[in-house]
N, C-alpha and C positions, 0 to 999 in steps of 0.2 A: 118331421125334420128335426135332427138334433138341435139342442138349445143353442150351442155355440158353434155350429157348423159354419166354416168360412163361406162367404158368398162369392160365386164365380164371377159375378158381374163386376167386381172390383178390379178384375184384370182386363176388362174390355179395352182394347186399344182405340186410339183416335187417329186414324190415318190422315196424313197431311195432304196426300194427293187423292185423286179420284180412283175408282176401282181399276185394278190392273187388267191388262188385256188377257193375261193368262190365269185369271182367278178361276177357282172352281165355281161353276154356275149354280145359281140358286136351286135348280131342279135336281141337283145331286146332293143336297144337304142331308137327305135321309140315308145316304150311303149306298150299299149294294142293292140293285134291283131285287125285289122279293123272289122272283122266279129263279134267278141265278143262285142267290143265297140258299134257298130251300133245297135246290137240287144238289148242291155241293155238301150241305149239311147232311142230307140223307145218305150221301155216298161216303162221307168222311167222318161225320160227327161234329157237333157244334164247337168243340174246343179247337178245331183245326181250321175254322173258317172265320176270318176277320172281315167285318162288314160295315162297321161304323165309318162315318166320313172322316173321323180323326185317324182311324187305321189306314184308310186309303191315302190320305194326304201325307202321313208320315213316311209312307213307302214310295211316294211319288218323286222324291228327290234323291240323288246320289252325288258322287263327286264330279259328275259331268256337268256340262252347261245345259243339259236337256231336262225336261220335266214332263212326264206323262202320268196321269192319275189313273191307277188301275180301277177296274170295276169291282174286284174282290181280291183278297189276299189269302192264300192258303199256307198254313204252317205244316209242311209235310214232315212226317216222322219216319216213313219207310219207303222203300222202292215201290211197294204196293200202292201207297198213297200217290206217288208220282205217276205211276201207270194209270191209276184211276182218273187223275186230273187230265192226263193226255187223252185218255179214251173219251172223257166227257167233252173235251175241246174238239176232238175229231168228229164226234157224232153231232155236235151242235154248231159247227162252223165257227169256233172260237179260237183265240190265240193264247199262247202261254209263254211267259218269260220267267226265267229262274233268277233269283236274287240271293246272293250270299252276303258278303261284307259291304257291297255297294261302294267299293273304292275304285271301280272302273271309271275311266275318265272320258268315255265317249258314248254314254247312254246305253251300253250293252245290257245293263241290269234294270232297264225300265220298259214298261209296256202299258198299254191303255185297256187291257182286258183282264186276263187272269194272271196274277203275279204269284209265284211260289217261293216262299222263304225256305232256302235249303242250307241255312246256317245253324239255326237253333238246336236242332236235333241230330246234327251230322258231324259231331266232333269225336275224336279218338285216334289213337296211334298205337300200333303194335310193332315192336322191334323184331326184325328178321335178321338172322346171321349177325347177331350182336351189333345191330345198327348199320351194317353195310347196306341193308335194304330196310324199308319201312312200309308197312301197310297203313295208309292214312285216309281217314274219312274227309270228305270234301269241305266240311265246314270248319275244319281245324285251321287256325291261322299259321302262317309260316313261322311266326315268332314262337308260338307254343311248340310247334314241331321241332324247332331248333333247340329249344330248352331241353326237350327230352333227348334229342340226338346228341347234343353236346356232352351229355354224361357218358356217352360211348365214343367220344372223340370224332363225331361226324356232324354233318350239316346238310341241309337241302342245297341243291345247286342253284336254283333261282333265288335271287336276293333283291327283290324290288324295294324301293325306298319305303313302301307301305307295308313292309313285312310284318310289323306288329299288329296290323289290322286286316290285311288281305288274307283270303283263305286259299287253301291248296287247290280246291276245285276251281276257284276263279283264276288262279295263276295258270293252271293247265288250260282252262277254256280260253284264256287270252294269250297263252304262251309268253306271259310276262317274264322278264329275265332280270334286269337290274344291273348292279354295279360290276359284278365279276362274271356273270353267267355267259355273256357273249353268245356265240352260236354253238358252243360245245358243252355247256353245263345247263342248258335250258330244259324245259319239260319235254320237248320233242326228242332230245337225246337221252334223257335220264328216266323217263317214264317207262318202267318195265312192263306194267300191265295196268288195266283198269277194268272196272265193272261199270257198264253203262246201260241206261234205259233208252231204247230207241223210241221215236215218236209213235210207233205202233204199239208200244208197251212191252215189246220183247226185251228181256234182260240178257245181257251178254257179258260174261266174264272172260276176258281175252286170255287169261292165264290157264283156264281149264284145259285139260288134255283133249277133251272132245269139243272144244269151243267151235271149231270150224264145222264139224259135222252137225252140231246143234243149230248153228246159224243157217246152214244150208236148208235144214228141215223147216225152220221157223220162218225164214225170209228168203225163199229161193229167188224171187225177182230182184231183191236187193243185191244178193251175191252175184247174180248174172250181170247186173248193171255195173257193179264195181269192176269185175273182170273185163267187161267191154271197154270201160274207160281206161283201164290199165293198158290194154292192148292198143288202143288208139293212141295214147300218149307215147308209149314206147316205140310205136311205128314212125313217129315224127321226130327225127333226129334233131332238127332245129329247135323244136319245142322242148325236147329233153335238155338240150344245152342251155336254153333260156331258163328253164326251171332250176337247173343246178347253179347257174350264175346268180339268179335272184337270191338264193339262200346262202351264198357266200357272205352276204351282208346280213345283219339282223333284219328280219322281215316278218311282219304279222299281218300283212295285207291279204285279205281273202282267205281261201282254204288252202291247206298244205298239199299242193299238187305233187310234191315229192313223196308223199305217202304212197302214191301209185308206183313210184320207182323203187322205194325202199322196202315195201311190203310184198311178200311172196304169196300170202294167203289173204282171203277177205277179212279175216279177223285182224291180221297185221295192218292191212290198209285202214281199217276202222280205227285202230289204235292211233295211227298217225293223223288221220283226218280230225279226230276229236280234239287234238291239241290245236288251240287257236280258233276253234269253231264257234266260240262265244255263245254257247247255249242254243245254237240254231240247228244242230244235227242230233242232239240227244242230251240226256242228263248223265253227268259223271257221278256215279254213286259211291265209288271207292277207287283209290289209286294205290299202286305199289311202285315206289321210287327206288332207284339206285341212288345212294347218298354219296357225298364227297367228304374227304378228310377235313377236319376242322382247322388244322394248322394254326395252333394257338399263338405262335410267336410272330408278332407283327412289328414292322418298321415303317413308320408313316411320316409324311411331311406335307405341309401345305406351302407350296412354292408360288411366289408372286412374280409375275412377268410384266414388262412394260406394256404389252398389248396382246391381243388375241393371236396374231400370227406367230409371235415369239413363243407363246404357250403351246400352240399347235405343233410347232417345229420340234418341241421336246418330247412329244407323245411317242413317236416311234423309237426314240432312244430308250425310254423307260420300258416300252414293250419288249425291246430286244434284251434288256437287262433282266427280264423276268418278273416285272411288276404284275401283281394280281389285279390291281385296280388303278386306273388313271382317269380321274374325274375332272371335268372342266367347269369353272365358274367365271363368268365375266364380271366386270366392275360393278354393274348395276345389281347383279345377283348378290355379290359380296356385301354391298351396302344394305340391301334389304335384309340380309341374314343377321345384321346387327340387332334386329328385334328378337332374335331367338335367345332364350334363356341360356346363359353360360358363354355366349359368343362375345368376344371383346367389343366394347361399345365403340372403340375408335374405328371399327370397320365402316362406320357411317361416312368416314372421311376418305375412304379409298377412292382414288381418281377413277372416273367412269371408264377411261381407256385402258386401265389395267385389267389383267386376268390372272387367274390362279389355277394351278393343278393340284388336286389332292391325289397323292401317289402312295400306294401301299404295297409292301412286299409281305408275304406270309410264308412261314416255315413250320415244320413239325419237329425239327431237331436243332440243338444249339449250333451245330456246325453249319447247317444251312442258314440259320438265322444270322450268324456272323458274316457268311458269304453274301447274303442279301444286303446287309448294312454296307459292306465294302462296295458292292456294285451300285447301290443307290447313291452313295456319296461320290463315287467316281463320275457318275453322270451329272450330278448336281454341280460339281466343281467346274464343269465346262459350260455352264449355262449363264446367261445374262439375267440375273435376278434383281428385283427391286424390293425395297422395304418402305412402302409408302406411309405406314403408320407404325407407332411404337411397338404394338403387340406382335408384329410380324417378325419371325425369327428365320424363316427359310431353312429350318433344320429338320433332319430326320430324327424322330423321337420314338421311344418305346413306352413312355408313361401312359397308362390306360386312360387317365382323366383327360389328358390333352388330346389323345386320339379320339376319344368319345366326342369331344367338343367339335373337332373337325368334321366327323361324320354326321353329327347332329345338324351342323350348319348345311352340309351338302344335302342331306335327306329332307331338310325343311325348305328346299328351293321353292316348291309350288306354294306352300302355305305362307312362307315369308314374303314372297313377292305378291301373293294374293292379298295378304293383309294390307299391303301398301297401296292397293288399288283404290280408286275413288269409290266412295260409298254409293251403293245402288247399282254397281256394275257387275255384270256376269263375267266369270273367269273361264277361259278356254285353255286347256293344256294340250299342246301338240308335241309329237316327237317324230323324228325322221332319221334316216341313216344315209350316209354317203360313203364312198371309199375313204378310209382313214387318211390317205395321202392328200385328200382334198378338204379336210376338216376346216382349215383356216379360211379357205375360199368360201365354203358354204356358210360358215359362221358370219363372215363379213357381209355376204350377200343378204343373209337373213336380217341382220341388224339394220342394214340400209333400208330394206323393205319395210321393216317395222316402223322405222322413223318416218318414212315417206307416207305411210298410211295413218300416221298419227297415233301409233301404239307405243307404249313405253317399251324401249328396247332392253331385253334381258335374255341371256342364253346360258344354258348349262347342259351337262350331259356326260355320257360315258365315252370319253374321248378315245379310249383304247380301241373302241369298236366303231368309231365314226358316227356315233349316235347322239344327236343333239335334241334338247328339249327347249321349248319356249312357251310363253304365256301371252294371251291376248285378253284385255279387259274392255268391255263395251257395255252400253246400256241396251239390253234386249227389248226394252219397251219403246225405243226410238227407232223407227224404220230407217232413218238415215244411218244410224250406227250399224244396224243389221246389214244394210247394203254395203257399207264400208268393209265389214267383216267378210261378206261374200266376195267382194272384189279382191281383197287380200288373198283369200283362199284360192281363187282362180289363178292368180299369178304365182303364189307360193307353190302350188302343186305342179304347175308347168315348169317352174324352175327346178324342182327336185327331180322330175322325170326327164325333162328334155336336156337340162344342162349337166346333171350329175348322174343320171340313170340310177337314182337312189331308191330307197324304200319310203313310201309315204307314211307307213306306220312300221316302226322298228320293234316296238315292244308293247304298245298300248292297245293293239288289235284294231281292226278296221273301225268298228263302231259306227254310229249314225252320222258322224261328221265327215267320214271319209268314203262312204259308200259311193257317192256320185263320181268319185275320181278313180275308182278301182280299175276300170277299163283303160283309163289313160296310162296307168302304170303297167298293167299286165297285157294289154292288147285284147282285141276282140276274141280271138280264138281261145286263149286261156280263160278269159272271163266267162265265156259261154260254157266251157267245161265245168267251171265252178257252179253255174246255174244247174247243170245236169247232176252234179253231186247233190245239191240241195233237193232236187226233184226225186232223186233215187232214195234218199234217206227220209225225206219229209214230204211225200207226195201231196198231202193235204195242206201244206203250208201252215202247220200248227205253231211251230216254234219260232219266236222272235223275228217276225217279218221285218225287213228293213234294217236289220242290224249289220249284216255282212254284205248282202246284195240288195240293190235298190235301183230301179230304172228311172227314178225321179231325179233329175239333175239339180233340183233345189231342195232335196231332202235335208241337207245339213243346215238349212236356214229355218226349218220348222221345229216347233216344240221347244224353242229356246226359252229358258226360264228367266224371269225377272227376279231381281234381288231387292225387294223393298227394304227400306231402312227400319231397323228395330232398335232395341235398347243398346246403348253404346258398348256395353261390356261384351256383347255377343255379335254385334254388327259386322266385325271383320271376318266372321266364319265363312269359309268357302265350301262347307258341307263335305269335307274330305272323308269324314268317318273315322279318323285315327283315334278319336275318343271312345268309340263304342266298345272295344273289347274289355276296357277296364271299368265300365259303368256298372254299378251294382244292380240297376234296374233293367239291364239290357234284355233280359229274357222274361221280364214281368210286365212292364208297361212301355216306357219310352227310353230312348238314349239321349245324350246331350244334343247330338245332331238333330234328332227328331223333335226335341223340344224347341229348337231354333226354327226348324222347318215349319212346324205348326204355328209358331208365332208369326213367321213371315206370311203364311197364308191368311192369317187374320188381318194383316196389314194390306193384303191385296184386295180385301173385300170392302164393300160399302158399309157405312155405320150400322145400318139396319139389316144386315145380311143374315138370313137363316143359317148359312154355313158357319158364320162366326158364332152364332148362338149355340149350335151343336158342338163346335170345337171347344168352346168355353165350358160346356157341360162336362166334357171329358177331361179337359186340361187340368182341372183342380187335382184329381187323384192321379191321373196318368203322368203328369209332368211335375207338378209342384209337390204333392204329398209324398210320392214314392221316390223323389230324389233324395238320396242319402245326404246330399250337401257336403260330401267329403272332398270335393274338388279334385278327385283323381283325374277327371277330364282335363284339368288345367295342366297336369304333368304330361299327359299323353299328347295334348295339343302342341304342335311345334311352335305356335306363337302365343301359348298360354291363355287361351280363352277359358274363362271359369264359368261354365254354365251353372254350376252349383251355387255360386254367388248370386247369379240372376234369379234362381229359384228362391233363395233366401229373401231377396228383395220383394219377390212376388208374395211370399208369406207375410212380409211386413205390410204390403199394400192391402192384404185381406183383413188385417186386424183393425178393429175399431179402437176408439180412445179408451173405452172401459177395459178392453183386453190389455192394452199397453199399460194402463195404470195398475192393473192387478199383477201383471208380470213384474213391474218395477217394485211393487210392495213385496212380492216374493223374494226379490233380490235383497231388499233392505232387511228382511227378516229371515235370511237364509239359514242362520244358526238354528232357528226354531223349525224351519222346514226340514233340515237334516235330521233333527231329533225326532220329528214326527214320522219321517220315512223309516228310520231305524225302528221305531216303536211298531209301525205297521208291519214291517218285515218280521219282527219278533212274534206278533200275533199270527202272521201267515204261516210261520213254522208249524203251528199246531192245527192248521186247517187243511182239509183235503184239496189237492190241486184242482180236481174237477169242480168243486164248489167255487174256488177262487176264479177259475176261468168263466164260470157262469155269471158270477157277480160282476166281474169287470166287463164282460160282454154286454150286460144290461146297462152298465154305466156308460159305456161307449156309445150305445144307441141313444141314450138320454142326453148326453153332453156333446161329445164329438169324438169320432175315431182318430182325429189328429191331435187330440189333447189328452184323452184318457187312455193310459197304457192297458195292454192286454196281458193278463198273467200267463207266464210260461214257466214250466217246471224247473228250468235251469236257473231261475232267479235264486240267489243264495240266501243264506241266513244273514242277519244284520252283523255288521262289524262291532267290535267292542266299543263301549262308550268312551273309554279313556285311551289316549295315545301314549306311546312310551315316554317315560320321563328321561329327559336329557339335560345336559349342562350347556349353557351359553358360552362359558369360558372354554377356551382352547378349541372351539368347534372349527372345523375346516370348511363347513358349508351350512347353510340353512336348509332344512328338509321340509318342503311343502308337500304334505300328504294330501293328495287330490281328494276331492269330495267323494268320488266314487269309491275310494279306498277307506274313507271315513264312514261310509254308509254300508257298503257290501263287504261281507267276509269272503274268504277264499272258497274254493270248491269243497263240497262235502268230501271228507276223507282225504283232504289235502295235507299240506305240511303242518308241523306243530305250531309254527309261528304265524302270526299275521304278517302281511307285507310290511307295514311300518316297523314291526319288531325286527323283521329280517333285515331291512335296510339299515336300521340303527345298529344292529349287531354286526353286520358285515362291515360297515364303515369303521366301527371301533376295532374290529379284528384286523383291519388293514392299516390301522393307525391314522385314519382320516375321519374322526368322529363328526357327527352331524348334530345339529340342534333343531328340535321340533318346537316352534313357538307355541306357548300355552294358549294363546288367543287365536289359534288358527281357524277355529270353527266360524262359519259364516263367510269365509273367503272362498273364492271359486275362480276358475279360469274364464268364466262368462260364456262358455260354449253352449250351455243350456239355453241361454237367451239368444245368442248369436245364431244358432242353428235354426231357430224357429222364427227369426225375423223380429224379435221383440227389441227394438232399438233402445227404448228407455231403460229397461232392465239391464240390457247389455252394457249400456254406457255407465250406469251406476256401478255394476259389479266390476267392470274393467278398471275404473278409476279407484274404487275401493281397494282392490287387490294390489294395484301398483303402489298405492300409498302405504298399505301395510307392508309390502315387500321392501319398500324403501327403508322403512324403520327396522325391519327384521335384519336386513343385510348391512346395516350401517351405511346407508347411502351407496349401495352397490359394492362395498368392500368384500363381502363374502358372496360366493355363488349361491343361487337358489336352485336346489335340486328338486325336480318334480318327478313323481313316480307313476305317471300315466302319460303315454306319448301324445294323446290328443290334448291333454291339459298343457303339456310343454308347448305344443304348437299354438294353443290358444293364448297362453300368457306371453310366449315369446314373440308371436307374430300377429295373430288375428285380432287382438284387442287394440292394437296401435291406432287404427283410424278413429276409435271412439274415445281416445284420451284427450284431456285438456292439454293446452300447450305446456303447462308446468309438468304434468305427469308424463307427457311425451318425452320431455327432457330427462326426467328421472328414469324412464324406461330405457333410454339409450345407454344409461350407465349400469343397468342391471345385467347380470350374467345369468341367464336362464339356462339350466343344464338338464337334459333328460337323464333319468336314472340309468338308462342303458349306457350313455356316454360316461356318466360318473363311475359306474361299475367297471367299464372296460378300460378307461384311462387312469382312474385314480385308485381303484381297489384291486383289480386283477393282478397287477405286478407284485402285490404284497400278499397274495393268497395262494394257498396250495390245495389242490384237489386231493382229498383223502380217499373218496370212494365215488367214482363216477357211475352214472347209469348207463345201460347198454345202448339205448336208442332214444332219440327225441325227434318230434316233428314240431316245426315252428310255424307260427302265423304272423308274418310281418303285417302290420296295420298300415292303413293309408297315411296316417300321421307320420309313421316312421319313414315312409317314402318322401313325404313333403320335407321332413327334417334331414333326410339323408342318413338315417340311422339304421337302416336295414342290416348293413354289414356288422353293426355292433351287436344286434340280436343274434346273428349267426355266430359271431365270435364267442359270445358268452355261452351259446348253446354247445359249441364244440368244446368248450372248456369243461362243461358239466356232463357231456354225453359222448360216448365213443363213436356213435353214428348219428348224423343229423340229416333229416329230410326236409327239404323245402318243396312243398307241393308245386307242381307245374302250374296249377291254376290258382295259386295263392294271390288273392286280390282283396280289395276292401270287402269286409263281411256285411256291410250294409246296416250294421246295428246302430252305428252313428249316434252314440250317446244313448238316447232312449227311443230312437226311431224304430229299432228292431222290436220294441215292445208296443209301439203304436201300430206298426205294420210288420208283423212278424213274417209275413209272406215275402217281404223285401229281403230279409236276411236269408230265408230259406232258398229263395231263387238265386241270390247273389253268390251263395257258397255251395251251390249244388255240386259243381265239378270238384271243388276243393274237398268238400265233405266226403265225396265218393272216394277220392284218393286216400283220405285219412282213414276211413273205416275199413278200407280194403287191406290195410296193414296193421301190424301190432307194434306199439311203441311204449316205452317205459315212462315217457313224459310228453306232455303237450304244452308248449311254451309260447308265451307272447309277452306283452308288457303294457296292457291296457285292459282294465277290469271289465268294462262293458263289452269289449270285443271278445274277451274270454268267455263271458256269459253267452254271447251270440254263438260262438263256435261250439260251446258245450250243448247249446240248444239243438244245433243241427247234426252234431256227431255223437252226442251222448258221452263224450270223452271229457275228463276233468282238466280243462285248460287253466293255466295259472301263470303268474309272472315268472320269468326266468330267474329273477333275483331270489325268489323263494327256494328254488332248487339250488342256486348258487350258495345260499347260506348252509343248506344241509350238506352239500358236497364238500364244502371247506370247513365244516365243523370239526374241531379237533376230536380225535378218537377218545 
């Protein structure tokens, strides 16, 4: 064992309560049964079969209130893999469930046997007809697809609130729609074709010219069954009328019986049936979508009304005026959304009886945009509006920042209300639809029912389409609470069906919690036809049993997950999965949601549980060590849960006192540490890379792979020992050269100047000279210690740097310009909790400015581009996202280059200071998609503004990334 390897036992939890009723039993501690594991490994290979108990537990939870622990997880890469798994399941009497983003709200992505991950290797998009159509792989998120399509002036039609996280395959499988899709822009209407794998293993491309002929040859019984069902349905005029009427509203309950009315061939019927089938009829391996115009010009308002009926009465007025979206939020929803970053704090004081409509008009031309504004204001002028708190304006606006805040609040409905739930309670999200004319009546009935059953009353939804959403929180570990939930559901479903003839599921798909009520909505005849559809396509019952059809009237009350209390920073998590697409380790080890899920399982167990023992054995590397600690998850989470911060606390818990003392000594002697590292880099320049990799590999085995860096060839030469000479007199700012730029030089073959020389030269050229303190050595942003959980070293360096900055800036009179975005974030924000009261007061007066902001705001207006480069690709860092400076990087890049590319998959590189040298596999995994985009093209410059991130990107692409300020100096250098 390495000398300083952290001990996993330090993270052993101490549950306050007894073992939970839904804990993983001790006999499953070893993971997948040997026979099942070995059979799948023989079929697929070891890299595609996950079998440890930690693998099974982290896939056991999703955004739904249900929890089923799979027996094994398969990471499928090809349709052949999927067909092989289906064949194995059929031959061995097993079941298969497909899992993509895990954002489904009703347990569709959960199973207790074979679970197949169809996200990791299933991303990609191909533009067709200049974006009018797009071929999209099912693991691609709607958000990524829209980034690509927006460059062609197009978008996907479906736009669920989870668009940044949910995948195209999941959206089709659930017929998820969202804010504007309604019944005309959803997957059923816009899915041009798809490639699917049937439960038999047959692969069908519905766009192929000979698709029908090939399907008849491969699946004659299936084709005959489909045509028999079609004939039977069409012969029943009352049933035809009922089916057509049901789909006038948004409806995702059961299978799409209108596919038999709309499809003339078996292939066309299959295409329609797969939409909303929730993984129970086959696997969607590829899609071709008709896209919709982007309509970039928006006119948006958040209008407050005295009560829900008043808000509902305004909905048809805006619909008639041409509004693209009309979203409803009641008073309790608005109050909960005050917890969302950027939302006005005074929303907490909105009266509960108030309600609001988020109304948006969209246009593609200035003329239509002006017409929309006139129409919107004409409707608003005739409404009785209220302004219950100071931030409410009730005005239609076009300012992007304000519009973003409105939509951020609306899209955070589930997480914001979920965060406010009592600790330890399970959250259930329901949606239903009624005729839009009865929206107010349905909303009032729902709120009354929630109150009567003791649930917090809150409702929101897509008012334009009569589609309402609500949440229920209860303790699934208490039988009385489960019984209360069951009674509520019985009355709720009866109300929707009998009183409103509505849809029990409008866009979230049937799922496990609505299957018992499907017949109540559709009737016995239509429901039995759905059972026959399932039998025709999946005669062996392989795929997702119980997800769409279930004859158990209590199925919705089984497999409910408990939510044990964990660390306060992560306890509000509702496991929605919005964090996962931005997590650097998502394809390597675990995601933020999974880190929390694993921790909750530990809390479900008894103190001496072998399950906990095995979870802890994996948790050190899978969760703690390979977390980049970049807190991108905090940005993605609508309520700001920072799992990265929790992992840093866990790193601290694993340190002994000796380690803390040594880290503090390094902080106290950091000037000597800097010099030593520079000297080592100077020696390394003359040593073969292979030898350096060998030496560091041996050192990592002897010491600790989480403390000893691994040599990578992208590590540059040492920076010069001396910083540029500058004058304190007449300086416009103090220039804090980050330690990474005092230690590392720029890329080999890069610019003539070092970064400090470039910043000093640029600032003088623009008439805004900077001063570099001569005693800068030994000062640091403290991120080195903060990221590793060394509190003592972090505290020392944080206070030391603020004290020095206080002197350098004359008590905050001059701005402090920092030339690395992560260091700006560290000095400007992350060190604050570690400061003494006196230094905290000093810090409040310091103006910490990132070099990107300094260059864009202070220098650029006084500079002239002499000779720009042709093209540049940029890498926005996670710190830039935290600071809100990404637009500044793009602005500077467009100043120095004629064409600028922002990769669709540009996210945190995972290098995270030195973590990319400790675990280079983290950076390689985190940047895989971005690196592929970069190397597929040719660019004249590769730009960022954080040296270690640049090293990481050079490591994975082989391209010389450098600070944009280095190129800015060359481009503006006088001829």
